[in-house]
C-alpha positions as CSV (number, residue, x, y, z in Angstrom):
1,X,26.0,63.0,89.5
2,X,27.1,63.4,85.6
3,X,26.0,66.3,83.3
4,X,25.6,70.0,84.2
5,X,25.2,71.6,87.5
6,X,21.8,72.9,86.3
7,X,21.0,69.2,85.2
8,X,21.4,68.2,88.8
9,X,18.7,70.8,90.0
10,X,16.5,69.6,86.7
11,X,16.7,66.0,88.3
12,X,15.5,66.8,92.1
13,X,13.0,69.3,90.7
14,X,10.0,67.9,92.5
15,X,11.8,68.6,96.1
16,X,12.4,72.4,95.0
17,X,10.2,74.8,96.3
18,X,9.8,79.2,95.2
19,X,11.3,80.8,98.8
20,X,8.7,83.3,98.1
21,X,5.4,81.4,98.3
22,X,6.3,77.5,98.4
23,X,5.0,77.0,95.1
24,X,6.7,74.8,92.3
25,X,9.9,76.2,90.1
26,X,10.7,75.6,87.2
27,X,13.6,75.7,85.2
28,X,14.8,76.7,82.0
29,X,17.1,78.5,79.7
30,X,19.7,78.5,82.7
31,X,16.7,80.4,85.0
32,X,13.8,79.0,87.7
33,X,10.5,80.5,87.8
34,X,7.6,79.7,89.9
35,X,5.1,78.8,88.5
36,X,2.7,80.3,90.9
37,X,4.1,83.5,91.6
38,X,6.1,83.7,88.4
39,X,9.4,84.9,91.0
40,X,11.7,84.4,88.4
41,X,15.6,83.4,90.0
42,X,18.7,84.0,88.5
43,X,21.6,81.3,87.7
44,X,25.4,82.6,88.7
45,X,28.5,80.6,88.3
46,X,26.0,77.2,87.9
47,X,24.6,78.4,91.6
48,X,21.1,79.1,91.7
49,X,20.1,82.1,93.4
50,X,17.2,81.4,95.8
51,X,17.6,83.8,98.5
52,X,14.6,85.4,99.4
53,X,14.5,87.8,102.9
54,X,13.2,87.6,105.7
55,X,9.2,88.5,106.8
56,X,9.9,89.5,110.2
57,X,8.3,90.9,112.6
58,X,8.7,94.8,112.6
59,X,9.6,94.2,116.6
60,X,12.0,91.3,115.7
61,X,15.3,92.5,115.0
62,X,16.7,91.0,111.6
63,X,20.3,90.5,111.6
64,X,20.1,88.8,108.4
65,X,21.9,91.7,105.8
66,X,24.7,92.7,108.5
67,X,25.5,88.5,108.8
68,X,25.6,88.5,104.9
69,X,27.8,91.8,104.3
70,X,30.1,90.5,106.9
71,X,31.0,87.0,105.0
72,X,30.7,88.7,102.1
73,X,33.8,90.4,103.1
74,X,35.6,87.5,104.9
75,X,34.7,84.3,103.6
76,X,35.4,81.6,106.1
77,X,36.9,79.7,105.7
78,X,38.7,79.6,102.3
79,X,40.9,77.2,100.2
80,X,44.2,78.2,100.5
81,X,45.5,75.1,102.2
82,X,43.6,73.0,100.1
83,X,44.3,72.8,96.1
84,X,42.7,69.7,95.6
85,X,40.6,67.3,96.7
86,X,43.0,65.0,97.6
87,X,44.7,67.7,100.2
88,X,40.8,68.8,101.1
89,X,40.3,64.8,101.9
90,X,43.6,65.0,104.4
91,X,42.4,68.3,105.8
92,X,39.3,67.1,106.7
93,X,40.2,63.3,108.2
94,X,42.8,65.2,110.6
95,X,38.9,66.8,112.1
96,X,38.1,63.4,114.0
97,X,34.4,64.6,114.0
98,X,34.7,64.9,110.3
99,X,36.9,61.7,109.4
100,X,33.5,59.7,111.3
101,X,31.0,61.4,109.5
102,X,32.5,60.7,106.3
103,X,33.3,57.0,107.3
104,X,30.0,56.3,108.8
105,X,27.2,58.8,106.6
106,X,26.2,55.3,104.4
107,X,26.8,55.6,100.3
108,X,23.9,57.0,98.7
109,X,22.8,59.3,101.3
110,X,21.3,62.3,100.3
111,X,22.4,65.3,103.0
112,X,21.8,69.0,103.8
113,X,24.3,71.2,104.7
114,X,22.5,74.6,106.0
115,X,25.4,77.7,106.3
116,X,28.0,75.8,104.6
117,X,30.0,78.7,104.0
118,X,32.7,77.9,101.4
119,X,31.4,74.2,100.9
120,X,34.7,72.6,102.3
121,X,32.5,69.7,104.3
122,X,30.1,69.1,101.5
123,X,32.4,68.9,99.3
124,X,34.1,66.6,101.1
125,X,30.8,64.3,101.6
126,X,30.7,65.1,98.0
127,X,34.0,62.7,97.1
128,X,32.5,60.0,98.9
129,X,29.6,59.1,96.7
130,X,26.9,61.1,98.6
131,X,24.5,63.7,97.7
132,X,25.7,66.9,99.2
133,X,23.7,70.5,98.5
134,X,25.4,73.3,100.4
135,X,23.0,76.5,100.6
136,X,24.3,79.5,102.2
137,X,23.5,83.6,102.1
138,X,27.1,84.1,100.5
139,X,27.6,83.6,97.3
140,X,31.1,84.7,97.6
141,X,31.5,81.8,100.1
142,X,29.1,79.7,97.8
143,X,31.4,81.1,94.4
144,X,34.8,79.3,96.4
145,X,32.4,75.9,96.2
146,X,31.6,75.7,93.6
147,X,34.8,76.5,92.3
148,X,36.7,74.2,93.6
149,X,34.1,71.7,92.8
150,X,34.1,72.3,89.2
151,X,38.3,72.0,89.2
152,X,38.7,69.3,90.9
153,X,35.3,67.6,88.9
154,X,33.8,66.6,92.7
155,X,29.8,65.2,90.7
156,X,28.2,64.5,94.6
157,X,28.6,67.8,95.5
158,X,26.0,71.2,94.0
159,X,25.2,74.7,95.6
160,X,22.4,77.4,95.8
161,X,21.8,80.2,97.7
162,X,19.2,80.0,100.4
163,X,18.0,82.1,103.3
164,X,17.3,79.1,105.9
165,X,14.3,81.0,107.4
166,X,12.9,80.7,103.6
167,X,14.1,77.1,102.8
168,X,13.9,76.1,99.0
169,X,12.8,72.3,99.6
170,X,10.3,70.2,100.7
171,X,9.5,68.9,103.9
172,X,11.7,65.7,104.9
173,X,13.6,65.7,101.8
174,X,17.1,64.7,103.2
175,X,18.6,62.3,105.3
176,X,20.5,64.3,106.9
177,X,20.9,68.1,107.5
178,X,24.0,69.3,108.9
179,X,24.1,72.8,110.6
180,X,27.2,73.7,112.4
181,X,28.5,77.5,113.7
182,X,25.8,79.1,112.1
183,X,22.6,79.5,113.7
184,X,24.3,81.6,116.3
185,X,24.5,84.2,113.7
186,X,21.1,84.3,113.3
187,X,18.5,87.0,115.1
188,X,16.3,83.7,116.4
189,X,18.1,80.5,116.5
190,X,15.4,78.4,117.7
191,X,13.2,79.4,114.6
192,X,16.4,78.7,112.4
193,X,16.4,75.3,114.0
194,X,13.0,74.7,113.6
195,X,12.8,75.7,109.7
196,X,15.4,73.4,108.8
197,X,14.6,70.6,111.0
198,X,11.2,70.4,109.1
199,X,13.5,69.2,106.2
200,X,14.7,65.8,107.5
201,X,13.1,63.4,107.1
202,X,11.1,60.7,109.6
203,X,14.5,58.3,110.7
204,X,16.9,61.2,109.3
205,X,19.3,63.0,111.3
206,X,20.3,66.2,112.0
207,X,23.6,67.9,113.6
208,X,23.9,71.0,114.7
209,X,26.6,73.1,116.3
210,X,26.6,76.4,118.7
211,X,28.7,78.3,120.2
212,X,28.4,77.4,124.5
213,X,27.6,80.1,126.8
214,X,30.3,79.0,129.2
215,X,32.8,77.6,126.6
216,X,32.9,81.4,124.9
217,X,33.9,83.2,127.9
218,X,38.1,83.1,126.8
219,X,36.7,84.3,123.6
220,X,35.1,87.2,124.9
221,X,38.2,87.8,126.9
222,X,40.3,87.4,124.2
223,X,38.0,89.4,122.1
224,X,38.0,92.0,124.5
225,X,41.6,92.2,124.8
226,X,42.1,92.8,121.0
227,X,39.3,95.4,121.4
228,X,41.1,97.8,123.8
229,X,44.8,96.6,122.4
230,X,43.7,97.6,118.6
231,X,43.9,94.1,118.0
232,X,47.4,93.3,119.1
233,X,48.2,89.9,121.3
234,X,47.2,87.7,118.8
235,X,49.2,85.1,120.6
236,X,46.9,84.3,122.9
237,X,44.4,82.9,120.3
238,X,44.7,79.2,120.7
239,X,44.8,78.2,117.2
240,X,46.7,81.1,115.8
241,X,49.7,80.4,118.5
242,X,49.7,76.5,117.5
243,X,49.4,76.9,113.3
244,X,51.8,79.6,113.6
245,X,52.5,78.6,109.6
246,X,49.1,80.0,108.7
247,X,48.9,82.0,105.9
248,X,47.7,86.1,105.7
249,X,44.6,85.3,104.5
250,X,43.5,82.3,106.5
251,X,44.4,84.2,109.8
252,X,42.5,87.0,108.9
253,X,39.5,85.0,108.2
254,X,39.8,83.6,111.2
255,X,40.5,86.1,113.6
256,X,37.3,88.0,111.7
257,X,34.9,85.1,112.3
258,X,36.1,85.1,116.1
259,X,36.9,88.0,117.1
260,X,34.7,90.5,114.8
261,X,31.5,89.2,114.1
262,X,28.9,91.9,114.0
263,X,26.3,88.7,115.9
264,X,26.6,85.5,118.1
265,X,23.9,84.7,120.7
266,X,25.2,81.6,123.3
267,X,23.5,78.4,124.3
268,X,24.1,75.4,126.6
269,X,22.9,72.0,125.7
270,X,20.2,71.2,127.9
271,X,18.7,74.0,126.0
272,X,19.4,72.1,122.4
273,X,17.6,69.1,124.4
274,X,14.8,71.1,124.6
275,X,14.7,72.1,121.2
276,X,15.4,68.2,120.1
277,X,12.4,67.2,122.2
278,X,9.9,70.4,121.1
279,X,10.6,69.8,117.5
280,X,10.1,65.9,117.4
281,X,14.1,64.5,118.0
282,X,15.8,62.7,120.2
283,X,19.3,63.5,121.6
284,X,21.9,60.5,120.3
285,X,24.8,62.4,120.9
286,X,26.8,65.2,122.3
287,X,30.7,66.8,122.0
288,X,31.7,67.2,124.1
289,X,29.9,64.5,125.8
290,X,27.0,65.3,128.8
291,X,28.4,62.4,131.2
292,X,31.1,63.3,133.6
293,X,34.4,62.2,132.5
294,X,32.8,60.8,129.3
295,X,35.3,61.0,126.4
296,X,34.8,61.2,122.4
297,X,37.1,58.4,121.0
298,X,38.4,57.9,117.8
299,X,36.3,55.1,116.8
300,X,33.1,56.7,118.3
301,X,29.9,55.8,116.4
302,X,27.9,59.0,116.1
303,X,24.4,58.0,115.2
304,X,24.2,55.4,117.7
305,X,22.4,57.0,120.8
306,X,23.7,56.6,124.3
307,X,22.1,58.6,127.8
308,X,22.7,61.8,128.6
309,X,23.7,62.8,131.8
310,X,21.6,63.9,134.4
311,X,20.9,67.4,135.1
312,X,24.1,67.6,137.5
313,X,26.5,65.8,135.3
314,X,25.6,68.0,132.3
315,X,26.0,71.1,134.1
316,X,29.2,70.1,135.6
317,X,30.5,69.1,132.5
318,X,29.3,72.6,130.9
319,X,31.3,74.6,133.4
320,X,34.0,72.3,132.8
321,X,34.3,73.8,129.5
322,X,34.6,77.8,130.9
323,X,38.2,76.5,132.3
324,X,39.6,74.9,128.9
325,X,40.5,77.3,126.2
326,X,38.9,74.6,123.4
327,X,40.9,75.8,120.0
328,X,37.5,76.6,119.0
329,X,35.9,79.0,120.8
330,X,33.6,77.2,122.9
331,X,32.0,75.4,120.4
332,X,29.5,72.0,120.9
333,X,28.0,69.9,119.1
334,X,24.7,67.7,119.1
335,X,23.5,64.8,117.0
336,X,19.4,64.0,117.4
337,X,17.6,61.7,115.1
338,X,13.7,62.6,114.4
339,X,11.1,60.5,116.2
340,X,9.6,58.0,113.8
341,X,5.4,59.0,114.3
342,X,4.0,61.3,116.3
343,X,2.7,59.1,118.8
344,X,6.8,60.0,120.2
345,X,8.0,55.8,119.1
346,X,11.6,56.1,118.4
347,X,13.2,54.1,115.0
348,X,15.2,51.4,115.9
349,X,18.0,52.0,117.7
350,X,21.9,51.9,116.8
351,X,21.7,52.4,113.1
352,X,23.5,54.7,110.5
353,X,21.6,57.3,109.1
């Protein structure tokens, strides 16, 4: 997409909505103004600041400000090991899952990454002729992503500040919504999922990643060790031990994200399957797979369905996550496809998004 960053938002103006009242947004003189409630939103470093606070029940805990303050202080991940688009692509392709995303998402797909952090995935996919909008509550993180985009002239990536509970897009505006490592840092993970699920078009896809209830046990033990020893013994962390050459900033950001975060919840694959069913999605695939002895392959077709394991298989797989020191700290991902119609019929199988 050529031209100024704001030119892009002018071109997608028909899907933008005021986070305060849901009205249309007008764009003029580097700012956005709601045509219904007249609320004005500024732009910082070409990033529209469309964050609006939650309207929470007084009896409900809202951790948004606490989490935002945490990431404003320690944006994660940083770009210390990615000084160019080429290096970013190399890093992304070392992750088997991200490499497959880059290969299997069709050209021209409109993607929303919710909770993009510093925007490394948004920028990676933006180099591959996809239109990707990365949103986050943390402005410092978004600035890092925007600076990298501008420095490397990445045409397909765009950033804005947004509260996922107050989305700024029309329902069913995206072919794919990607949200990993985010919902478990909110006060209402299922409510957050419902909010972003509405943004997926019919036949579209959602990818979410969460901390696992059992897979996080080893990480919680390490958290306790670091707490009682004054953060000594970081060699207990598999990632820090394996990648001893990480820079100080990278090590600090990883350690803070894994062991010092002010709020996190833990979930199971079965729980997410129920989220999907209640929100009009069908599970296609999970990582790890729910079939006993199922293995994620290097050429895995991410968006092709496979039958989930039965409840016994699934529980055995999930218990097994507690026994392995997974480098991502007990993390799992689930891919789902939105139903084509309210009658429960699903679209044709086997197609990519």
